LOROVEX-223626 format. One record per atom (N, C-alpha, C): residue number from 1; chain; atom name; x, y, z. Coordinates in pm, 1 decimal. Layout:
// residues N
FIMI  pos  unit  site  c1  c2  c3
FIMI  NUM  A  CA  X  Y  Z
...
***
This chain:
// residues 130
FIMI  pos  unit  site  c1  c2  c3
FIMI  1  A  N  83.3  -117.8  0.0
FIMI  1  A  CA  0.0  0.0  0.0
FIMI  1  A  C  87.2  123.3  0.0
FIMI  2  A  N  30.3  234.0  -36.2
FIMI  2  A  CA  108.6  355.9  -44.7
FIMI  2  A  C  125.9  416.6  93.6
FIMI  3  A  N  216.8  512.3  104.4
FIMI  3  A  CA  249.3  570.5  233.4
FIMI  3  A  C  144.8  669.3  282.6
FIMI  4  A  N  62.8  724.2  194.4
FIMI  4  A  CA  -34.3  824.6  237.0
FIMI  4  A  C  -175.0  766.5  245.4
FIMI  5  A  N  -190.5  658.9  322.1
FIMI  5  A  CA  -319.9  593.1  337.5
FIMI  5  A  C  -419.3  680.9  411.5
FIMI  6  A  N  -372.0  775.1  490.3
FIMI  6  A  CA  -463.5  859.4  566.9
FIMI  6  A  C  -545.8  949.8  476.7
FIMI  7  A  N  -499.6  976.7  356.0
FIMI  7  A  CA  -571.6  1062.6  262.1
FIMI  7  A  C  -670.8  984.6  176.7
FIMI  8  A  N  -683.5  856.7  199.1
FIMI  8  A  CA  -770.0  772.1  116.1
FIMI  8  A  C  -914.5  781.0  164.5
FIMI  9  A  N  -1005.8  771.1  69.9
FIMI  9  A  CA  -1147.7  766.9  105.2
FIMI  9  A  C  -1180.2  628.9  160.8
FIMI  10  A  N  -1294.9  619.0  224.4
FIMI  10  A  CA  -1338.2  491.0  281.0
FIMI  10  A  C  -1351.6  385.6  170.4
FIMI  11  A  N  -1406.8  424.7  56.9
FIMI  11  A  CA  -1423.3  331.9  -55.6
FIMI  11  A  C  -1287.7  283.3  -105.3
FIMI  12  A  N  -1192.6  374.9  -116.6
FIMI  12  A  CA  -1060.6  336.2  -165.3
FIMI  12  A  C  -992.0  241.6  -66.8
FIMI  13  A  N  -1012.7  263.8  61.9
FIMI  13  A  CA  -956.3  172.9  161.7
FIMI  13  A  C  -1016.2  33.3  147.6
FIMI  14  A  N  -1145.4  26.0  118.4
FIMI  14  A  CA  -1208.8  -104.3  96.0
FIMI  14  A  C  -1147.0  -173.5  -25.3
FIMI  15  A  N  -1119.7  -95.1  -131.3
FIMI  15  A  CA  -1056.1  -152.1  -250.0
FIMI  15  A  C  -915.8  -203.2  -216.1
FIMI  16  A  N  -840.0  -124.8  -139.2
FIMI  16  A  CA  -705.4  -166.9  -101.0
FIMI  16  A  C  -709.6  -295.1  -18.5
FIMI  17  A  N  -803.1  -301.0  75.9
FIMI  17  A  CA  -815.8  -421.5  158.4
FIMI  17  A  C  -849.6  -543.0  71.4
FIMI  18  A  N  -938.8  -523.9  -23.9
FIMI  18  A  CA  -975.8  -632.9  -114.7
FIMI  18  A  C  -854.8  -675.5  -198.4
FIMI  19  A  N  -778.1  -578.5  -244.5
FIMI  19  A  CA  -657.7  -605.5  -323.1
FIMI  19  A  C  -559.6  -690.6  -241.6
FIMI  20  A  N  -538.9  -653.3  -116.8
FIMI  20  A  CA  -446.7  -727.6  -30.1
FIMI  20  A  C  -498.3  -869.8  -7.5
FIMI  21  A  N  -627.9  -885.1  16.7
FIMI  21  A  CA  -683.8  -1019.4  38.1
FIMI  21  A  C  -663.1  -1107.3  -84.9
FIMI  22  A  N  -683.8  -1050.6  -203.6
FIMI  22  A  CA  -663.6  -1129.0  -326.0
FIMI  22  A  C  -516.4  -1165.4  -344.0
FIMI  23  A  N  -427.0  -1071.0  -316.1
FIMI  23  A  CA  -283.9  -1099.6  -328.6
FIMI  23  A  C  -242.9  -1212.3  -235.0
FIMI  24  A  N  -300.5  -1214.1  -115.2
FIMI  24  A  CA  -265.5  -1314.8  -14.9
FIMI  24  A  C  -348.6  -1441.9  -28.8
FIMI  25  A  N  -433.4  -1446.5  -131.0
FIMI  25  A  CA  -522.5  -1560.5  -157.0
FIMI  25  A  C  -611.0  -1590.5  -36.2
FIMI  26  A  N  -663.4  -1483.2  24.6
FIMI  26  A  CA  -754.0  -1496.1  139.0
FIMI  26  A  C  -880.0  -1413.2  115.4
FIMI  27  A  N  -945.1  -1433.0  0.7
FIMI  27  A  CA  -1064.1  -1352.0  -27.2
FIMI  27  A  C  -1180.7  -1389.1  64.0
FIMI  28  A  N  -1268.7  -1292.9  83.5
FIMI  28  A  CA  -1389.5  -1316.0  163.8
FIMI  28  A  C  -1511.7  -1334.9  74.6
FIMI  29  A  N  -1513.6  -1266.7  -39.4
FIMI  29  A  CA  -1632.3  -1267.6  -125.8
FIMI  29  A  C  -1615.7  -1349.6  -253.4
FIMI  30  A  N  -1494.3  -1385.2  -287.5
FIMI  30  A  CA  -1466.8  -1462.6  -409.0
FIMI  30  A  C  -1400.9  -1594.1  -368.8
FIMI  31  A  N  -1402.9  -1693.0  -457.3
FIMI  31  A  CA  -1337.9  -1820.7  -424.1
FIMI  31  A  C  -1186.5  -1805.6  -413.7
FIMI  32  A  N  -1126.4  -1889.3  -328.4
FIMI  32  A  CA  -979.9  -1889.3  -319.5
FIMI  32  A  C  -922.5  -1922.6  -456.5
FIMI  33  A  N  -808.1  -1864.6  -486.5
FIMI  33  A  CA  -744.4  -1890.0  -614.4
FIMI  33  A  C  -788.5  -1793.9  -723.6
FIMI  34  A  N  -878.5  -1702.0  -690.4
FIMI  34  A  CA  -923.9  -1604.2  -788.9
FIMI  34  A  C  -807.1  -1514.5  -826.5
FIMI  35  A  N  -789.5  -1492.5  -956.2
FIMI  35  A  CA  -680.0  -1409.2  -1004.2
FIMI  35  A  C  -700.6  -1264.0  -963.0
FIMI  36  A  N  -589.1  -1196.8  -940.7
FIMI  36  A  CA  -595.0  -1054.1  -910.7
FIMI  36  A  C  -617.4  -979.9  -1041.3
FIMI  37  A  N  -722.8  -900.8  -1044.5
FIMI  37  A  CA  -750.4  -813.9  -1158.3
FIMI  37  A  C  -829.2  -695.4  -1105.1
FIMI  38  A  N  -838.0  -594.0  -1185.3
FIMI  38  A  CA  -912.4  -475.1  -1145.1
FIMI  38  A  C  -1058.0  -512.0  -1115.1
FIMI  39  A  N  -1119.1  -589.8  -1202.3
FIMI  39  A  CA  -1258.3  -631.7  -1181.3
FIMI  39  A  C  -1273.3  -715.4  -1055.2
FIMI  40  A  N  -1180.6  -808.7  -1034.0
FIMI  40  A  CA  -1191.7  -895.5  -917.0
FIMI  40  A  C  -1167.3  -820.5  -786.4
FIMI  41  A  N  -1083.6  -718.8  -789.9
FIMI  41  A  CA  -1064.3  -636.0  -670.0
FIMI  41  A  C  -1195.6  -568.0  -634.7
FIMI  42  A  N  -1263.7  -514.6  -734.9
FIMI  42  A  CA  -1392.6  -449.3  -710.0
FIMI  42  A  C  -1494.3  -550.3  -657.5
FIMI  43  A  N  -1499.9  -667.7  -720.0
FIMI  43  A  CA  -1594.5  -770.3  -674.3
FIMI  43  A  C  -1563.2  -812.9  -531.5
FIMI  44  A  N  -1435.4  -830.0  -500.6
FIMI  44  A  CA  -1395.6  -868.6  -365.0
FIMI  44  A  C  -1432.4  -759.6  -264.4
FIMI  45  A  N  -1429.4  -633.7  -309.2
FIMI  45  A  CA  -1468.4  -522.4  -222.1
FIMI  45  A  C  -1620.0  -514.8  -206.6
FIMI  46  A  N  -1692.0  -593.9  -285.9
FIMI  46  A  CA  -1837.1  -598.9  -273.9
FIMI  46  A  C  -1909.5  -492.8  -353.8
FIMI  47  A  N  -1844.3  -442.1  -458.0
FIMI  47  A  CA  -1908.0  -340.2  -541.4
FIMI  47  A  C  -1901.2  -380.8  -688.2
FIMI  48  A  N  -1976.4  -309.8  -769.3
FIMI  48  A  CA  -1975.6  -334.5  -913.0
FIMI  48  A  C  -1837.9  -298.3  -969.4
FIMI  49  A  N  -1785.0  -378.0  -1061.7
FIMI  49  A  CA  -1653.0  -348.9  -1118.9
FIMI  49  A  C  -1640.7  -209.8  -1181.2
FIMI  50  A  N  -1751.7  -153.9  -1226.3
FIMI  50  A  CA  -1745.1  -20.5  -1287.3
FIMI  50  A  C  -1712.9  87.9  -1184.7
FIMI  51  A  N  -1723.8  56.5  -1056.4
FIMI  51  A  CA  -1694.6  155.6  -952.4
FIMI  51  A  C  -1544.7  179.5  -936.4
FIMI  52  A  N  -1464.0  83.5  -977.9
FIMI  52  A  CA  -1318.8  96.0  -964.7
FIMI  52  A  C  -1261.5  143.5  -1097.9
FIMI  53  A  N  -1254.5  275.4  -1112.6
FIMI  53  A  CA  -1207.7  335.8  -1237.9
FIMI  53  A  C  -1072.8  404.2  -1217.1
FIMI  54  A  N  -995.5  406.0  -1324.3
FIMI  54  A  CA  -864.0  469.4  -1318.1
FIMI  54  A  C  -875.9  619.3  -1290.9
FIMI  55  A  N  -984.1  680.4  -1340.3
FIMI  55  A  CA  -1001.2  824.7  -1317.7
FIMI  55  A  C  -1027.4  855.0  -1170.1
FIMI  56  A  N  -1089.4  762.3  -1099.0
FIMI  56  A  CA  -1119.4  784.0  -957.2
FIMI  56  A  C  -1004.5  740.5  -866.6
FIMI  57  A  N  -940.2  629.4  -901.6
FIMI  57  A  CA  -837.0  570.4  -815.6
FIMI  57  A  C  -712.2  535.7  -897.0
FIMI  58  A  N  -647.3  636.4  -955.2
FIMI  58  A  CA  -533.8  606.4  -1044.2
FIMI  58  A  C  -417.9  535.9  -972.7
FIMI  59  A  N  -389.9  575.2  -850.0
FIMI  59  A  CA  -278.4  515.6  -776.5
FIMI  59  A  C  -305.0  366.9  -749.5
FIMI  60  A  N  -424.5  336.4  -707.0
FIMI  60  A  CA  -461.0  197.2  -679.3
FIMI  60  A  C  -457.1  113.9  -807.0
FIMI  61  A  N  -513.1  166.8  -915.0
FIMI  61  A  CA  -513.5  92.8  -1042.3
FIMI  61  A  C  -370.3  66.1  -1086.8
FIMI  62  A  N  -283.7  165.6  -1072.3
FIMI  62  A  CA  -142.8  146.1  -1109.0
FIMI  62  A  C  -77.8  37.4  -1022.9
FIMI  63  A  N  -108.9  36.4  -893.0
FIMI  63  A  CA  -53.8  -67.4  -805.1
FIMI  63  A  C  -103.3  -206.2  -845.6
FIMI  64  A  N  -231.7  -214.8  -878.3
FIMI  64  A  CA  -287.7  -343.6  -921.3
FIMI  64  A  C  -218.2  -390.3  -1048.4
FIMI  65  A  N  -206.3  -300.8  -1146.8
FIMI  65  A  CA  -142.3  -337.3  -1273.5
FIMI  65  A  C  3.7  -375.4  -1252.5
FIMI  66  A  N  72.9  -300.9  -1166.6
FIMI  66  A  CA  213.1  -331.1  -1138.5
FIMI  66  A  C  225.8  -468.6  -1073.3
FIMI  67  A  N  136.6  -498.4  -979.3
FIMI  67  A  CA  141.0  -628.3  -912.0
FIMI  67  A  C  114.7  -740.8  -1011.8
FIMI  68  A  N  18.0  -721.0  -1100.1
FIMI  68  A  CA  -13.3  -822.1  -1202.0
FIMI  68  A  C  107.3  -845.5  -1292.3
FIMI  69  A  N  174.2  -735.9  -1332.2
FIMI  69  A  CA  292.5  -748.6  -1417.8
FIMI  69  A  C  406.7  -820.6  -1345.7
FIMI  70  A  N  422.9  -791.5  -1216.2
FIMI  70  A  CA  532.8  -849.8  -1138.8
FIMI  70  A  C  504.9  -992.8  -1092.4
FIMI  71  A  N  378.8  -1030.9  -1090.4
FIMI  71  A  CA  339.6  -1161.9  -1037.3
FIMI  71  A  C  250.0  -1234.4  -1136.3
FIMI  72  A  N  310.1  -1296.1  -1238.3
FIMI  72  A  CA  226.0  -1368.0  -1334.2
FIMI  72  A  C  148.8  -1478.1  -1262.6
FIMI  73  A  N  21.3  -1482.7  -1290.3
FIMI  73  A  CA  -66.5  -1578.0  -1221.8
FIMI  73  A  C  -87.9  -1698.9  -1310.5
FIMI  74  A  N  -68.4  -1815.1  -1253.4
FIMI  74  A  CA  -76.6  -1939.5  -1329.5
FIMI  74  A  C  -205.8  -2012.3  -1297.4
FIMI  75  A  N  -314.7  -1955.1  -1335.1
FIMI  75  A  CA  -444.7  -2016.0  -1309.7
FIMI  75  A  C  -465.6  -2143.6  -1388.2
FIMI  76  A  N  -417.2  -2148.2  -1513.0
FIMI  76  A  CA  -440.0  -2265.9  -1596.7
FIMI  76  A  C  -367.2  -2387.8  -1542.5
FIMI  77  A  N  -243.9  -2369.9  -1495.1
FIMI  77  A  CA  -169.8  -2483.1  -1439.9
FIMI  77  A  C  -240.4  -2536.3  -1316.2
FIMI  78  A  N  -286.1  -2447.1  -1232.6
FIMI  78  A  CA  -357.9  -2490.0  -1112.3
FIMI  78  A  C  -485.4  -2563.1  -1151.8
FIMI  79  A  N  -554.0  -2512.5  -1255.1
FIMI  79  A  CA  -675.9  -2577.3  -1300.9
FIMI  79  A  C  -646.3  -2716.9  -1354.6
FIMI  80  A  N  -535.6  -2730.2  -1430.4
FIMI  80  A  CA  -499.1  -2861.3  -1483.6
FIMI  80  A  C  -467.7  -2958.1  -1370.4
FIMI  81  A  N  -399.1  -2908.9  -1269.3
FIMI  81  A  CA  -365.4  -2993.4  -1155.2
FIMI  81  A  C  -492.9  -3038.2  -1084.6
FIMI  82  A  N  -586.5  -2944.8  -1066.7
FIMI  82  A  CA  -714.3  -2979.1  -1004.5
FIMI  82  A  C  -788.3  -3079.0  -1091.4
FIMI  83  A  N  -780.3  -3058.6  -1222.3
FIMI  83  A  CA  -849.6  -3146.6  -1315.4
FIMI  83  A  C  -796.7  -3288.9  -1303.8
FIMI  84  A  N  -664.6  -3302.3  -1296.9
FIMI  84  A  CA  -605.0  -3435.0  -1283.1
FIMI  84  A  C  -647.3  -3497.5  -1151.0
FIMI  85  A  N  -643.3  -3418.7  -1046.4
FIMI  85  A  CA  -684.1  -3469.9  -916.0
FIMI  85  A  C  -829.5  -3513.2  -919.9
FIMI  86  A  N  -914.5  -3433.0  -980.9
FIMI  86  A  CA  -1056.0  -3467.6  -991.9
FIMI  86  A  C  -1074.7  -3593.9  -1075.0
FIMI  87  A  N  -1000.3  -3606.2  -1184.5
FIMI  87  A  CA  -1010.7  -3725.3  -1269.0
FIMI  87  A  C  -969.2  -3849.9  -1191.9
FIMI  88  A  N  -862.2  -3837.9  -1115.0
FIMI  88  A  CA  -817.1  -3951.4  -1034.7
FIMI  88  A  C  -922.5  -3988.5  -931.0
FIMI  89  A  N  -982.6  -3887.6  -870.7
FIMI  89  A  CA  -1087.2  -3914.7  -771.3
FIMI  89  A  C  -1207.5  -3981.4  -836.6
FIMI  90  A  N  -1243.7  -3935.2  -954.1
FIMI  90  A  CA  -1357.8  -3993.4  -1025.5
FIMI  90  A  C  -1330.6  -4140.1  -1056.8
FIMI  91  A  N  -1209.4  -4169.9  -1106.0
FIMI  91  A  CA  -1174.6  -4309.3  -1136.2
FIMI  91  A  C  -1178.0  -4395.7  -1010.2
FIMI  92  A  N  -1124.7  -4343.3  -900.6
FIMI  92  A  CA  -1125.1  -4419.2  -774.9
FIMI  92  A  C  -1268.2  -4443.4  -727.4
FIMI  93  A  N  -1353.5  -4342.7  -741.4
FIMI  93  A  CA  -1492.9  -4358.8  -699.8
FIMI  93  A  C  -1567.3  -4457.8  -788.4
FIMI  94  A  N  -1539.1  -4456.1  -918.8
FIMI  94  A  CA  -1603.2  -4552.7  -1009.1
FIMI  94  A  C  -1561.7  -4695.3  -973.0
FIMI  95  A  N  -1433.1  -4712.1  -941.3
FIMI  95  A  CA  -1384.4  -4844.3  -901.2
FIMI  95  A  C  -1452.8  -4888.3  -772.2
FIMI  96  A  N  -1467.0  -4795.9  -678.5
FIMI  96  A  CA  -1533.5  -4826.6  -551.6
FIMI  96  A  C  -1680.2  -4864.4  -575.3
FIMI  97  A  N  -1746.1  -4795.9  -666.7
FIMI  97  A  CA  -1885.6  -4828.5  -700.3
FIMI  97  A  C  -1894.5  -4970.4  -754.6
FIMI  98  A  N  -1800.3  -5006.5  -843.2
FIMI  98  A  CA  -1798.2  -5143.4  -897.8
FIMI  98  A  C  -1783.8  -5246.6  -786.7
FIMI  99  A  N  -1689.5  -5221.1  -695.0
FIMI  99  A  CA  -1666.3  -5314.4  -584.6
FIMI  99  A  C  -1791.3  -5327.9  -497.9
FIMI  100  A  N  -1853.5  -5215.1  -467.0
FIMI  100  A  CA  -1973.4  -5218.3  -382.8
FIMI  100  A  C  -2090.1  -5286.5  -453.5
FIMI  101  A  N  -2098.9  -5268.4  -584.9
FIMI  101  A  CA  -2204.6  -5334.8  -661.8
FIMI  101  A  C  -2186.9  -5485.8  -655.4
FIMI  102  A  N  -2064.1  -5532.6  -669.9
FIMI  102  A  CA  -2035.9  -5676.7  -661.2
FIMI  102  A  C  -2071.7  -5728.3  -521.8
FIMI  103  A  N  -2031.1  -5653.8  -418.7
FIMI  103  A  CA  -2062.8  -5694.9  -281.7
FIMI  103  A  C  -2213.9  -5700.6  -259.6
FIMI  104  A  N  -2285.8  -5601.3  -311.0
FIMI  104  A  CA  -2431.2  -5598.8  -297.0
FIMI  104  A  C  -2494.1  -5719.2  -364.8
FIMI  105  A  N  -2448.2  -5748.1  -487.3
FIMI  105  A  CA  -2503.5  -5861.7  -561.7
FIMI  105  A  C  -2476.9  -5993.7  -489.1
FIMI  106  A  N  -2357.1  -6008.2  -433.8
FIMI  106  A  CA  -2324.4  -6130.1  -359.5
FIMI  106  A  C  -2410.3  -6142.0  -233.7
FIMI  107  A  N  -2429.9  -6031.5  -162.8
FIMI  107  A  CA  -2512.3  -6034.0  -41.6
FIMI  107  A  C  -2657.2  -6066.5  -75.2
FIMI  108  A  N  -2707.3  -6010.4  -185.8
FIMI  108  A  CA  -2844.6  -6039.6  -228.4
FIMI  108  A  C  -2859.1  -6187.4  -262.8
FIMI  109  A  N  -2760.4  -6242.0  -330.1
FIMI  109  A  CA  -2763.2  -6383.4  -366.9
FIMI  109  A  C  -2765.8  -6472.0  -242.2
FIMI  110  A  N  -2682.3  -6440.1  -143.5
FIMI  110  A  CA  -2679.8  -6517.8  -19.2
FIMI  110  A  C  -2812.8  -6506.6  54.3
FIMI  111  A  N  -2871.1  -6387.9  53.7
FIMI  111  A  CA  -3000.5  -6367.6  119.4
FIMI  111  A  C  -3108.4  -6452.5  53.1
FIMI  112  A  N  -3110.6  -6453.9  -79.6
FIMI  112  A  CA  -3209.5  -6534.8  -151.3
FIMI  112  A  C  -3189.7  -6683.8  -123.8
FIMI  113  A  N  -3064.5  -6728.3  -119.6
FIMI  113  A  CA  -3036.5  -6868.5  -87.9
FIMI  113  A  C  -3087.1  -6902.8  51.9
FIMI  114  A  N  -3064.9  -6812.0  147.0
FIMI  114  A  CA  -3110.8  -6836.0  284.0
FIMI  114  A  C  -3263.4  -6839.7  290.4
FIMI  115  A  N  -3329.3  -6751.6  216.0
FIMI  115  A  CA  -3476.0  -6751.5  214.6
FIMI  115  A  C  -3530.3  -6881.9  154.8
FIMI  116  A  N  -3467.9  -6927.7  48.3
FIMI  116  A  CA  -3509.9  -7054.7  -13.3
FIMI  116  A  C  -3490.8  -7168.8  86.3
FIMI  117  A  N  -3377.5  -7169.1  155.3
FIMI  117  A  CA  -3349.6  -7273.6  254.2
FIMI  117  A  C  -3454.0  -7270.5  365.5
FIMI  118  A  N  -3492.8  -7150.7  410.9
FIMI  118  A  CA  -3595.1  -7138.5  515.4
FIMI  118  A  C  -3730.0  -7193.2  468.2
FIMI  119  A  N  -3766.0  -7162.4  345.1
FIMI  119  A  CA  -3892.5  -7212.7  289.9
FIMI  119  A  C  -3888.9  -7365.1  281.8
FIMI  120  A  N  -3775.3  -7419.2  235.3
FIMI  120  A  CA  -3761.7  -7565.0  226.8
FIMI  120  A  C  -3772.8  -7629.2  365.1
FIMI  121  A  N  -3709.4  -7569.0  464.1
FIMI  121  A  CA  -3713.9  -7623.8  599.8
FIMI  121  A  C  -3855.0  -7613.7  658.8
FIMI  122  A  N  -3922.2  -7501.7  632.0
FIMI  122  A  CA  -4059.9  -7485.7  680.7
FIMI  122  A  C  -4149.8  -7591.1  617.8
FIMI  123  A  N  -4130.7  -7616.8  490.1
FIMI  123  A  CA  -4209.3  -7720.6  421.7
FIMI  123  A  C  -4178.2  -7859.0  478.9
FIMI  124  A  N  -4050.7  -7883.7  508.3
FIMI  124  A  CA  -4010.2  -8012.0  566.2
FIMI  124  A  C  -4073.3  -8031.2  704.0
FIMI  125  A  N  -4073.0  -7927.1  786.2
FIMI  125  A  CA  -4135.1  -7934.6  919.1
FIMI  125  A  C  -4284.2  -7961.4  905.6
FIMI  126  A  N  -4347.3  -7892.1  814.1
FIMI  126  A  CA  -4491.2  -7909.1  791.2
FIMI  126  A  C  -4521.1  -8052.9  747.8
FIMI  127  A  N  -4437.2  -8106.8  657.8
FIMI  127  A  CA  -4456.7  -8242.8  606.9
FIMI  127  A  C  -4439.6  -8346.2  718.3
FIMI  128  A  N  -4337.6  -8326.3  802.3
FIMI  128  A  CA  -4310.9  -8421.7  909.8
FIMI  128  A  C  -4417.0  -8417.8  1019.9
FIMI  129  A  N  -4477.2  -8303.1  1039.9
FIMI  129  A  CA  -4577.0  -8291.4  1146.8
FIMI  129  A  C  -4714.0  -8341.9  1104.6
FIMI  130  A  N  -4733.2  -8378.2  982.8
FIMI  130  A  CA  -4863.2  -8428.7  935.4
FIMI  130  A  C  -4883.9  -8571.2  967.4
***
């Protein structure tokens, strides 16, 4: 932040706070991992992006642009990594579903066998008691 923060308006301070939260990847209003941009700073501050204009806040806009230039953001790589992780999780879950389906089918088969055995035994008892 700049050295003359005491001269900032309340709105500009909110923008600065939002900018810092995005830089530190600790946003309150946007998802973690959101890229720092002029629009996202405004959204994180809870206002319409059109409210953060260079004519109103030139120093802040320059700081945002400078930070973006100095800190290239690799959103696509992070997305690819998440995608791979998600794909691996999906495959593991599909395998687990297959295993559980087999277990369910085996349990159902055993249950049916037991029911048939009970019916046979009940019939045998009935026959012997006659």
